[in-house]
N, C-alpha and C positions, 0 to 999 in steps of 0.2 A: 902151618900152611905157608908155602912159599908164595911169592908174588905172582908167578906164572899160573899157579893153580887157582888163586883168587880171581885173576883176570878171566880165566875160563869159566868159573862159576858165575861171575857177573854177566858174562856174555850169554850164557845159557839162560840166565834169569830174564834178560832183556828179550831174547827170542821167544821165551814162553809168554812174556807179558804182551808183546806185540801180536803173537799168534793168537792169544786169547781175545784181544781187542778185535782182530780181524775176523775171528769166528763169530764174535758178538755182532759185529756189523753185518756179516753175511747172514746171520740168523734173522736180524731185523729186516734186512732187505727181502729175504725169503718170506718172512711173515707178511710184509706189505704186499708182496706179489700174490700170495695166497688170498689176502683180503680183497684184492682187486678182481678175483676170479669167482664166477658163479653167483648164484642167487644169495647164498649166505653172506658172501662178501659185500654185495650190494645192500643187503638188509642191514648189516652192521654200520656201513658208512652213512646210511640215511636213517639210522635208528631214531635220532632226535626229531627229524623232519616227520617221519611216519607217526611218531607219538603225538606231535602237534596236529597233524592232519586228522588222526583218529579222534582226538579231543574235539575238534570241530565237528566231525561227523556225528559224534555222540550228542553234542549240543543241538545239531540240526534235527536229529531223531527226536530229541526231547521237545523241541519247539513245534513239531508236527501236531502235537496234541491240540485238538480244537480247531485245526485248520481243515477246511473241506478237502477231500481227496481229489486227485486228478488222474484217474485211471485211463486205460486205453480207450474207453468209450466217452471220455470227458469232452465236453464242447470247448471251443476256443475261449469262451467266456469263463467257464469253470477253471480251465488251466490258468488263465490270467489271474483270476481271483485267488487261486491256490498260491501262485508265485508271489503275488503282492502281500498276502497275509503272512506267508512264511518268511518272506524277506523282512517284514516289519518286526516280527518276533525275534528273528536272528539278530537284527540290528540292535534291538533292545537288550538282548542277551550278550552282545559284544560291544556295548557302547564305549568301552575303553580300548577297543582294538586299535593297534597301530602297526605300521610297517615293521617287519622283522619279527613279528610274533610267531609266524610259522617258518618263514625263511630266516631262521636264526643265523648268526655268524658261522657256526659250525655247519649248518645245513647249506649255506652259500658256498662254503669251501667244498663240500661234497658235490654240489651241482657244478661248480667250476671245474672240478676234477673230471667229472663225467663228460662235460662239454668239451674239454680239452682232449680227452681220449677219443671222443667221436670225431673231432676235427682233425686229429692226427692220423686217422685211418684212411683207407682207400676211397671211402664214400664221402669224404669231406666236400668235394665239389657238388655232389648230388644234394647234400644238405643245403649248401649255399644257393643252388638253383631253385630248390623248393621254397626257400625263404624269399628269394627274389621274386618268385611268381605270386607271392601273397599280395592281396590288395593293399596298396599304399595308403595307410591311414596314420594319423597322429591323434592320439587320445590322451586326455588328461584323466587318469584313473585315480580313484581314491579308495582306501581300505574301508570295507564294510559299506560300500556304496554300490549301486547297480552298475553293471557293465552296460554301456550304451546299447540300446536296441537298434536293430537294422544296420549295424556296423559290421563289416566283414571281419571274421576272426581268422587268424593264422594259427593253425594247430601245429603241434610239434611233429616234424617229419619222423616216420617210423624208424629210420636209420639212427636218429638221435634219441627217440623215445625209448628204445631198447636199453639205453644207458640210465634211464630214470626209473625211480621206484613206481610200482603200480599204485594207482589211487583208488579210493572208494568210489562206488557208483555215483554218477552225477557230480563228480568233481573232476575238472580237466585243466591241463596246462594250456596256456595261450602264450603266443609270442607277439609282443607289441613293440615295434621298433627294436630297441636293444634290450628290452626287459622281458623277464619270464614272469608270467602272471598266473595265479591260481584262481580259477573261477568256479563258483558253485553254479552249475548249470540248471539246478532246480529252482533256486531263488534268484539267479542271475546276479548274485553279489560277488564283488571282488574280495577274495579271502586274504590274499597277500600279494606283494610284488617284490621280485628280486631285481632291483634296478641295475642296469649294466651287465646283465648276465651274458649278453651276446655283443661284446664291444665291436666285433668285426662283422656284425650282421648288416645286410643291405639297408641303406637309409630309408626310412619311411617318413615322408614329409607331407 
């Protein structure tokens, strides 16, 4: 094999190598793009978060045993008693609960990605206006403790909510200042807090 032939073979090998790397990178980009689309992509990104939320929901269902019901015809007193008894049982069952149990690091990345996507769209200004219209409150919230009563709550705007995973019944997202809060609306307990989820949110003082 002469020198010229060897040089050509080496050049072809380099082209094949870089071509393969390019195809791999393109395949990875395409896979990420597919993951970002549709319900299945959302389900996968928030898989760990949904597992943790469902664990909480199962615990809450188990804790309802022995707690007086609060159906549609329940009085205000009965509803209050149901809420307080259920809250106490859940607190006992989650006595070691701490921030980040549900909003894990991977889950926070997923929510950050969803929030960034929502804010990069055409409706970003609408989201900001909705947040700005919320009642200005400053709350000191604690995991596994009650969300303060008679305090206005800022729910997640629909244009942003569509990027978040669907929650079980009576569990809702709240926005408090720059934080994303998960609240059990049946027991009124704070399940978890993602601090700084909305760094550009209007200041609530």
